[in-house]
C-alpha positions, 0 to 999 in steps of 0.5 A, spaced: 354 615 327 350 621 323 350 627 327 342 627 327 343 621 332 346 625 337 341 628 342 346 630 347 352 635 347 358 632 351 364 636 353 371 634 355 374 638 360 381 641 361 380 644 367 375 643 373 368 646 373 365 649 379 358 648 380 354 651 385 349 645 386 355 640 387 361 638 391 367 642 391 371 640 385 379 639 385 383 641 379 383 635 374 390 632 373 389 631 366 384 633 360 381 628 356 379 627 348 372 624 347 372 619 342 366 614 339 368 607 340 361 604 338 356 608 334 349 608 337 342 607 335 335 610 336 333 604 339 335 600 346 332 593 343 327 593 338 320 590 339 313 590 337 312 593 330 306 596 326 305 599 319 301 605 319 299 606 312 303 612 311 309 609 309 312 608 316 313 603 321 311 604 328 316 601 332 316 600 340 322 601 344 321 598 351 327 599 355 328 606 351 321 608 353 319 610 346 315 609 340 318 610 334 316 611 326 321 608 321 320 611 314 320 605 310 323 607 304 329 611 307 330 607 314 330 614 318 327 614 325 323 619 328 321 619 336 313 619 336 313 618 344 319 619 348 321 617 355 318 615 360 311 615 357 313 611 351 316 604 354 312 600 349 313 592 348 308 592 343 304 597 338 298 598 334 294 603 330 287 604 332 281 605 327 281 612 329 289 613 328 290 613 335 297 609 337 296 604 343 302 601 346 303 596 352 308 597 358 311 591 360 314 594 366 309 599 368 303 594 367 299 600 363 296 600 356 297 607 353 293 611 348 296 617 343 290 620 340 291 623 333 291 630 336 298 628 340 294 627 347 297 621 351 293 617 356 293 611 360 287 607 359 288 601 363 292 599 369 295 594 374 296 589 368 304 587 370 307 583 364 303 587 359 305 585 352 302 584 346 295 587 343 291 587 337 284 590 334 279 586 331 275 588 325 270 591 329 274 595 333 275 591 339 281 591 343 285 585 346 291 585 350 296 579 353 300 579 359 306 575 359 312 573 364 309 577 370 302 574 368 299 569 363 292 572 360 288 575 355 284 581 356 279 585 352 280 592 353 275 598 352 279 603 347 277 609 350 279 606 357 272 608 360 270 600 362 274 596 366 278 590 362 275 583 361 279 577 362 278 572 356 282 567 358 287 565 364 293 562 363 293 560 355 301 559 355 304 565 354 300 568 348 305 573 345 304 577 338 298 576 335 293 578 329 286 577 328 284 573 322 279 574 316 274 569 320 274 574 326 279 569 330 285 571 334 291 567 331 298 567 335 303 563 338 303 560 345 310 560 347 310 555 353 307 550 348 311 551 341 304 552 338 300 557 333 293 557 336 287 560 334 282 563 339 275 565 339 275 571 343 267 570 345 268 563 347 275 562 350 276 556 345 283 555 343 285 551 337 291 548 335 293 551 328 301 549 327 306 546 332 313 544 332 316 551 334 322 552 339 320 559 341 315 562 337 314 569 339 309 573 333 305 572 327 302 576 322 298 575 316 300 576 309 297 581 305 292 577 302 290 574 309 291 567 307 297 565 310 301 566 317 308 568 317 311 566 324 318 568 327 321 563 332 326 567 337 330 561 338 332 559 331 331 565 327 327 562 322 321 566 319 316 561 317 310 561 313 304 557 315 299 555 310 292 555 312 288 551 314 293 545 313 298 548 318 303 546 313 310 550 315 315 553 310 322 556 312 322 563 308 328 566 311 333 564 316 335 570 320 339 571 327 336 569 333 333 574 338 327 575 333 321 579 337 316 581 332 314 582 325 309 586 321 307 585 313 307 591 309 301 592 303 307 589 298 307 583 302 314 585 305 316 582 312 319 587 317 322 583 322 325 586 329 331 583 333 332 585 340 339 582 341 341 585 334 337 591 335 335 592 328 330 591 323 330 587 317 326 586 311 324 580 308 322 579 301 318 572 302 318 571 294 325 569 294 327 570 301 332 576 300 334 580 306 336 587 307 337 591 313 332 597 314 335 599 321 342 597 323 345 597 330 352 594 333 350 594 340 343 593 344 343 596 351 350 597 353 350 598 361 355 595 365 362 594 362 369 591 364 376 591 361 380 585 361 386 585 366 393 586 363 390 586 356 394 591 351 388 592 346 384 593 352 378 589 350 372 590 354 366 586 356 359 589 355 353 587 359 348 589 353 342 586 356 340 582 350 347 579 349 354 579 352 359 582 347 367 583 347 369 589 344 376 592 342 377 598 346 382 601 341 378 599 334 371 598 337 370 591 333 365 587 336 369 580 336 364 576 340 357 575 342 353 571 347 346 571 345 340 570 350 335 565 348 340 561 344 344 560 350 343 560 358 345 567 358 340 571 363 339 579 361 346 581 363 346 588 366 353 589 370 359 585 369 366 583 372 372 580 369 378 577 373 383 572 370 379 566 370 372 568 370 366 573 367 361 574 372 354 577 370 348 580 374 341 582 372 337 587 375 330 584 373 326 583 379 324 576 380 325 569 377 330 573 371 334 576 377 341 572 377 348 572 378 352 568 372 359 565 373 362 564 366 369 561 364 373 567 361 377 562 357 371 558 354 365 562 355 362 556 358 356 557 364 359 555 370 354 557 375 347 561 376 345 563 382 338 566 384 338 573 386 330 575 387 332 582 390 335 584 384 342 585 383 346 591 380 353 591 381 357 585 382 365 584 383 368 577 384 374 577 389 380 573 389 378 568 393 371 567 388 367 571 393 362 575 390 360 582 392 353 584 390 349 591 390 342 590 392 339 596 389 332 595 391 334 593 398 339 598 400 344 592 401 351 590 399 351 582 400 357 577 400 355 571 396 360 565 398 359 561 391 360 554 395 354 549 393 349 551 395 351 559 395 351 562 402 349 570 402 351 574 408 349 582 408 356 586 409 352 593 409 345 595 409 341 601 409 345 604 403 341 609 398 340 605 392 347 601 391 348 600 384 356 601 382 362 597 385 369 598 385 374 593 389 380 596 392 383 589 395 390 592 395 389 597 400 392 596 407 384 595 409 381 592 403 375 595 401 369 596 396 367 603 393 359 603 392 355 608 389 349 610 392 344 613 386 338 615 391 343 618 396 348 621 392 354 618 395 360 614 394 361 610 400 367 605 402 365 599 405 371 595 409 371 588 407 373 585 413 367 587 417 363 592 413 365 598 416 363 604 412 366 611 410 363 616 406 367 618 401 363 623 397 356 627 398 352 631 394 352 627 387 346 626 383 345 619 381 352 616 381 352 609 378 358 606 374 364 607 378 371 604 376 378 605 380 383 609 376 391 606 376 392 612 380 388 611 386 382 616 384 375 614 383 372 615 376 364 615 377 358 616 372 354 622 375 348 620 371 343 625 374 348 631 372 350 627 365 357 628 367 363 624 368 367 625 374 374 623 378 373 623 386 379 623 390 378 617 394 382 620 400 379 627 400 372 626 397 374 632 392 370 632 385 373 633 378 369 634 372 372 630 366 366 631 361 359 634 361 353 633 357 353 626 356 348 622 353 346 618 359 341 617 364 334 614 362 329 615 367 328 609 372 322 605 370 317 601 375 319 594 375 326 595 376 330 597 382 334 604 383 339 605 377 335 602 372 339 601 366 346 602 369 351 607 366 358 603 366 365 605 367 371 602 366 379 604 366 384 601 362 391 600 364 393 606 359 388 610 363 383 611 358 376 611 360 370 607 357 363 609 358 356 606 356 351 611 353 344 608 355 340 613 351 344 612 345 346 605 345 353 607 344 360 606 347 365 612 348 372 613 350 376 618 354 383 618 352 388 622 356 391 628 353 398 629 355 
């Protein structure tokens, strides 16, 4: 990782650091050496793209809440709009040089004028996704997932949006053609369509796609390039016949594309968190922006593994990473599989259990066979699930951050959910202690700043530590201590489970993206895991990186 990528200055501590704003601290039992396991990226999944005509590619970063510029010659990335305003699913350049972007979670359409002023020009459009300008300066946006509609929006924000079409079939990344018609994919129909935005008439242009997600015209504006997220194909569609030709085969998880003035095609991939350049003349592909992780959040160490293999819930993928060598050995991708945007992970001898914090239909628990990777069970969790732990009898414990509940899920058919504890202050991380005389689970409460011990037999609770600022990931150390990512203070701490005394192990960590509307407390959780060697592992949502803290004798 280049030094310019680091935006935080971390410090591993050999002695406790007393902070007046926090709880009383104990002397740390040992010091730690911080190391990079997997180097990071500027992005947390790359989405919409647009060429700005000045040698840059505008790139949207939804979960990272940023809009970036990528130099087309060097691949150097700079941030134009940072968190929390820059949460963009797609981005476009207006006639006056203003940058516009869509907030999928916030439901807001944003504008940044050339003088650097940023403002909201439309609100209350949940699932706001793609956008494009017509040649006459009129601006159109779509809702997708949390809505299904095409809207015309006043670029100045003075007039209210006008609905053009209701339920077109998930119209995604689109562009206007030389005929003034809107061309774009209808995801639910596997088609490319042409839309008359004045009459609402929709005409089929091409079909037979699996998950077409975006189109762009070539430099001569004669034919369309289409990316299919499920197949990884970049397809040229000849107009007006609709004949298709595969130009390049890329990894699955494609999200958007843009065509440069030299006809080079820039393609974003949210799963691999990268941008590739395709030469349509010969299909040659090169990387412009490269990453190894997308949005690392929850992590778990494989039990009794001397190599300390990690399962990483990477939001757009589930990955296995060598804790000692950082090698990514296996990736299960969304879209190509039944995987549903993993944000937390629990590992046992038999199973890998994933949870998803997205609210609504995407929120699930998924149980996988650890040996084969096969999906055994998907359990809906409409309240949004943060941390998850599988107990020895197969029961799942789930932190419902949005409701403040700790739930117990019996995985019989059908699954039965009961409440073990409620009125928790934004429960996010879970660490089970099943070998204690009274088995219990430790819960981090991101809102109240507590770590709470909840007895498994009856839900009785005891406050272990208070005064923390946004604690998220938690893991039980072999010595009985609790390792917690205190995200609000960007530090890693050890908590004595008996006394509640806190030791700072490292500070200045690159953790803690701002929370976003549409996701429960904790947003993208910072994951913590402890290997049998005592090595501590921590994910960075800000840098999309994975770190380890090695005990120093």
